Residue frames as a rotation matrix with the C-alpha (Angstrom) as fourth column:
MET 1
-0.304 0.953 0.003 70.86
0.895 0.285 0.344 -12.02
0.327 0.107 -0.939 30.74
ILE 2
-0.905 0.155 0.395 68.63
-0.214 -0.970 -0.112 -8.90
0.366 -0.186 0.912 31.13
LEU 3
-0.527 0.772 -0.355 65.62
0.831 0.380 -0.406 -8.73
-0.179 -0.509 -0.842 33.39
GLU 4
-0.673 0.482 0.561 62.78
-0.035 -0.778 0.627 -6.48
0.739 0.402 0.540 32.20
VAL 5
-0.688 0.429 -0.585 60.63
0.700 0.178 -0.692 -5.17
-0.193 -0.886 -0.422 35.02
ALA 6
-0.724 0.485 0.490 57.28
-0.125 -0.792 0.598 -3.48
0.678 0.372 0.634 34.67
ILE 7
-0.800 0.568 -0.191 54.70
0.253 0.032 -0.967 -2.53
-0.543 -0.822 -0.169 37.29
LEU 8
-0.770 0.593 0.234 51.29
0.236 -0.075 0.969 -2.85
0.592 0.802 -0.082 35.64
ASN 9
-0.765 0.614 -0.193 48.44
-0.061 -0.368 -0.928 -0.80
-0.641 -0.698 0.319 37.12
ILE 10
-0.776 0.546 0.315 45.21
0.579 0.420 0.698 -2.00
0.249 0.725 -0.642 35.67
LYS 11
-0.597 0.644 0.479 42.09
-0.529 -0.764 0.368 0.12
0.603 -0.034 0.797 35.35
PRO 12
-0.720 0.296 0.627 39.82
-0.572 0.259 -0.778 -0.68
-0.393 -0.919 -0.017 38.29
GLY 13
0.182 0.879 0.440 37.63
-0.527 0.465 -0.711 -3.71
-0.830 -0.102 0.548 37.86
LEU 14
0.655 0.008 -0.756 39.44
-0.743 0.189 -0.642 -4.96
0.138 0.982 0.129 34.69
SER 15
-0.222 -0.882 0.415 41.88
-0.881 0.364 0.302 -7.43
-0.418 -0.298 -0.858 36.34
SER 16
0.084 0.307 0.948 39.98
0.009 0.951 -0.309 -10.59
-0.996 0.035 0.077 35.30
ALA 17
0.953 0.296 0.068 39.82
0.084 -0.040 -0.996 -9.40
-0.292 0.954 -0.063 31.72
PHE 18
0.413 -0.890 -0.196 43.44
-0.910 -0.394 -0.128 -8.43
0.037 0.232 -0.972 31.78
GLU 19
-0.232 -0.536 0.812 44.41
-0.597 0.737 0.317 -11.90
-0.768 -0.411 -0.491 33.09
GLU 20
0.519 0.520 0.678 42.47
0.235 0.676 -0.698 -13.50
-0.822 0.522 0.229 30.29
ALA 21
0.960 -0.199 -0.194 44.13
-0.266 -0.456 -0.849 -11.26
0.081 0.867 -0.491 27.63
PHE 22
0.133 -0.971 0.198 47.55
-0.962 -0.078 0.263 -11.97
-0.240 -0.225 -0.944 29.19
GLN 23
0.172 -0.004 0.985 46.91
-0.088 0.996 0.020 -15.73
-0.981 -0.090 0.171 28.77
LYS 24
0.866 0.171 0.470 46.77
0.449 0.146 -0.881 -15.10
-0.219 0.974 0.050 25.00
ALA 25
0.853 -0.521 0.030 49.61
-0.454 -0.768 -0.453 -12.52
0.259 0.373 -0.891 24.94
GLN 26
0.369 -0.770 0.521 52.15
-0.606 0.226 0.763 -14.60
-0.705 -0.597 -0.383 26.78
SER 27
0.463 -0.196 0.864 52.35
0.547 0.830 -0.105 -16.97
-0.697 0.522 0.492 23.78
ILE 28
0.939 -0.137 0.315 53.38
0.164 -0.628 -0.760 -13.94
0.302 0.766 -0.568 21.68
ILE 29
0.584 -0.753 0.303 56.30
-0.807 -0.577 0.123 -12.88
0.082 -0.317 -0.945 23.88
SER 30
0.346 -0.477 0.808 57.49
-0.388 0.711 0.586 -16.41
-0.854 -0.516 0.061 24.57
SER 31
0.697 -0.041 0.716 57.91
0.591 0.599 -0.541 -17.04
-0.407 0.800 0.442 20.82
MET 32
0.943 -0.332 -0.030 60.29
-0.311 -0.846 -0.433 -14.06
0.118 0.418 -0.901 20.36
LYS 33
0.358 -0.913 -0.197 64.05
0.470 0.358 -0.806 -14.39
0.807 0.196 0.558 19.65
GLY 34
-0.543 -0.713 0.443 66.03
-0.101 -0.468 -0.878 -13.86
0.833 -0.522 0.182 22.83
TYR 35
0.333 0.703 0.628 63.10
-0.800 -0.142 0.583 -14.57
0.499 -0.697 0.515 25.19
VAL 36
-0.763 -0.602 -0.234 64.16
-0.318 0.666 -0.675 -16.70
0.563 -0.441 -0.700 28.14
SER 37
-0.510 0.605 -0.612 61.25
0.803 0.589 -0.087 -16.68
0.308 -0.536 -0.786 30.64
HIS 38
-0.556 0.324 0.766 58.57
-0.282 -0.940 0.193 -14.59
0.782 -0.108 0.614 32.25
GLU 39
-0.588 0.466 -0.661 56.41
0.806 0.406 -0.431 -14.27
0.068 -0.786 -0.614 35.39
LEU 40
-0.323 0.534 0.781 53.37
-0.165 -0.845 0.509 -12.24
0.932 0.035 0.362 36.11
LYS 41
-0.710 0.014 -0.704 52.68
0.663 0.347 -0.663 -11.62
0.235 -0.938 -0.256 39.78
LYS 42
0.204 0.852 0.483 49.47
0.335 -0.524 0.783 -10.21
0.920 0.002 -0.392 41.20
CYS 43
-0.696 -0.428 0.577 49.94
-0.298 -0.559 -0.774 -7.70
0.653 -0.711 0.261 44.07
ILE 44
-0.482 0.488 -0.727 48.44
0.794 0.595 -0.127 -8.88
0.371 -0.638 -0.674 47.42
GLU 45
-0.596 0.173 -0.784 47.84
0.515 -0.667 -0.538 -5.34
-0.617 -0.724 0.308 48.82
GLN 46
-0.370 0.406 -0.835 46.37
-0.583 -0.802 -0.131 -3.77
-0.723 0.438 0.534 45.65
ASN 47
0.326 0.639 0.697 43.72
0.092 0.712 -0.696 -5.69
-0.941 0.291 0.173 43.59
ASP 48
0.932 0.263 0.249 44.52
0.263 -0.017 -0.965 -4.21
-0.250 0.965 -0.085 40.23
LYS 49
0.477 -0.859 -0.188 48.29
-0.872 -0.489 0.024 -4.14
-0.113 0.153 -0.982 40.30
TYR 50
0.963 -0.216 0.164 50.77
0.243 0.956 -0.166 -6.67
-0.121 0.200 0.972 38.75
LEU 51
0.188 -0.962 -0.199 54.49
-0.632 -0.274 0.725 -7.14
-0.752 -0.010 -0.659 38.42
LEU 52
0.998 0.051 -0.024 55.75
-0.049 0.563 -0.825 -8.39
-0.028 0.825 0.565 35.04
LEU 53
0.161 -0.979 0.126 59.22
-0.553 0.016 0.833 -9.90
-0.818 -0.204 -0.538 35.03
VAL 54
0.994 0.105 0.018 60.71
-0.041 0.536 -0.843 -10.98
-0.098 0.837 0.538 31.63
ASN 55
0.174 -0.981 0.087 64.17
-0.053 0.079 0.996 -12.44
-0.983 -0.178 -0.038 31.12
TRP 56
0.974 -0.001 -0.225 65.80
-0.223 -0.150 -0.963 -11.66
-0.033 0.989 -0.146 27.76
GLU 57
0.507 -0.844 0.175 69.16
0.862 0.500 -0.086 -12.83
-0.014 0.194 0.981 26.41
THR 58
-0.694 -0.713 0.096 70.06
0.718 -0.695 0.031 -9.22
0.045 0.091 0.995 25.53
LEU 59
-0.407 0.477 -0.779 68.63
0.147 -0.808 -0.571 -5.75
-0.902 -0.347 0.259 25.86
GLU 60
-0.743 0.030 -0.668 68.35
-0.624 -0.389 0.677 -5.58
-0.240 0.921 0.308 22.08
ASP 61
-0.868 0.487 -0.102 66.20
0.421 0.828 0.370 -8.77
0.265 0.279 -0.923 21.95
HIS 62
-0.167 0.867 -0.470 63.52
0.856 -0.109 -0.506 -6.76
-0.490 -0.487 -0.723 23.95
GLU 63
-0.099 0.086 -0.991 64.01
0.044 -0.995 -0.091 -3.17
-0.994 -0.053 0.095 22.77
ILE 64
-0.507 -0.154 -0.848 64.56
-0.782 -0.333 0.527 -3.86
-0.364 0.930 0.048 19.07
GLY 65
-0.978 0.021 -0.210 63.64
-0.095 0.844 0.528 -7.43
0.188 0.536 -0.823 18.31
PHE 66
-0.530 0.825 -0.194 60.34
0.828 0.453 -0.331 -7.49
-0.185 -0.336 -0.924 20.25
ARG 67
-0.123 0.520 -0.845 59.26
0.338 -0.779 -0.529 -3.85
-0.933 -0.351 -0.080 20.35
ARG 68
-0.409 -0.113 -0.906 59.82
-0.692 -0.608 0.388 -3.29
-0.595 0.786 0.170 16.64
SER 69
-0.982 -0.072 0.172 58.12
0.030 0.851 0.525 -6.43
-0.184 0.521 -0.833 15.58
ASP 70
-0.508 0.851 -0.132 54.74
-0.396 -0.094 0.913 -7.20
0.765 0.517 0.385 14.15
GLN 71
-0.182 0.392 -0.902 54.12
0.623 0.756 0.203 -9.47
0.761 -0.525 -0.382 17.08
TYR 72
-0.883 -0.209 -0.419 54.51
0.459 -0.568 -0.683 -6.45
-0.096 -0.796 0.598 19.35
GLN 73
-0.785 0.618 0.041 51.55
-0.532 -0.707 0.466 -4.84
0.317 0.344 0.884 17.66
GLU 74
-0.057 0.722 -0.690 49.48
0.065 0.692 0.719 -7.89
0.996 -0.004 -0.086 18.60
TRP 75
-0.457 -0.287 -0.842 50.74
0.840 0.171 -0.515 -7.67
0.292 -0.942 0.163 22.20
LYS 76
-0.999 -0.040 -0.006 49.91
0.041 -0.972 -0.233 -4.05
0.004 -0.233 0.972 22.29
ALA 77
-0.493 0.866 -0.085 46.37
-0.488 -0.195 0.851 -4.57
0.720 0.461 0.519 21.00
LEU 78
0.062 0.461 -0.885 45.69
0.428 0.789 0.441 -7.29
0.902 -0.406 -0.148 23.57
LEU 79
0.019 -0.156 -0.988 47.06
0.978 0.209 -0.014 -5.46
0.208 -0.965 0.157 26.66
HIS 80
-0.801 -0.577 0.157 47.85
0.525 -0.805 -0.278 -1.78
0.287 -0.140 0.948 26.42
HIS 81
-0.206 0.792 0.574 44.20
-0.185 -0.608 0.772 -0.54
0.961 0.053 0.272 26.86
PHE 82
0.520 0.443 -0.731 44.19
0.575 0.452 0.682 -2.06
0.632 -0.775 -0.020 30.39
TYR 83
-0.294 -0.816 -0.498 47.01
0.938 -0.147 -0.313 0.17
0.182 -0.559 0.809 31.79
GLU 84
0.429 0.272 0.861 46.48
0.147 -0.962 0.230 3.37
0.891 0.028 -0.453 33.74
PRO 85
0.532 -0.263 -0.805 48.92
-0.690 -0.685 -0.232 4.94
-0.491 0.679 -0.546 33.91
PHE 86
0.827 -0.307 -0.471 51.00
-0.238 0.568 -0.788 3.39
0.510 0.763 0.397 31.17
PRO 87
0.894 -0.437 -0.101 53.81
0.330 0.490 0.807 1.32
-0.303 -0.755 0.582 32.88
THR 88
0.494 -0.861 -0.121 57.40
-0.869 -0.494 -0.038 2.37
-0.027 0.124 -0.992 33.20
VAL 89
0.973 -0.189 -0.129 59.65
0.168 0.973 -0.158 -0.46
0.155 0.132 0.979 32.01
GLU 90
0.485 -0.851 0.201 63.10
-0.856 -0.415 0.306 -0.92
-0.177 -0.321 -0.930 33.44
HIS 91
0.727 -0.346 -0.593 65.93
-0.097 0.803 -0.588 -3.29
0.680 0.485 0.550 32.61
TYR 92
0.613 -0.502 0.610 68.40
-0.728 -0.059 0.683 -4.96
-0.307 -0.863 -0.401 35.14
GLN 93
0.091 -0.697 -0.711 71.54
-0.653 0.497 -0.571 -6.96
0.751 0.517 -0.410 34.77
C-alpha cells in the first residue's frame, strides 16, 4: 500500500468553501481503481491549512490511474483554485 501525503495551504478566508468543495470531490477520488481510504485533517495552529492522506493500492493507481483520468479533471476543477502555493505531493511506503 502507498500513502499519498499533501499539505494543502488554502487561500486565506476560503476554508469553508474548500471544505464544501472537498465534500463533493471526495466521492470522485473514492471511486477510483486502487483507492483504499482517505483522511482530511484541519490544522489546529493555522486556520487555512490541511493535511490530506490518501491510501492507494499502488503508486501507479494514483499517478497514472487517477491523475490521467477524466475524473481528475473534475477533482482539479473543484479544488485546485483554493491552493496557494500549490501543494507538494509525496508518497510513502
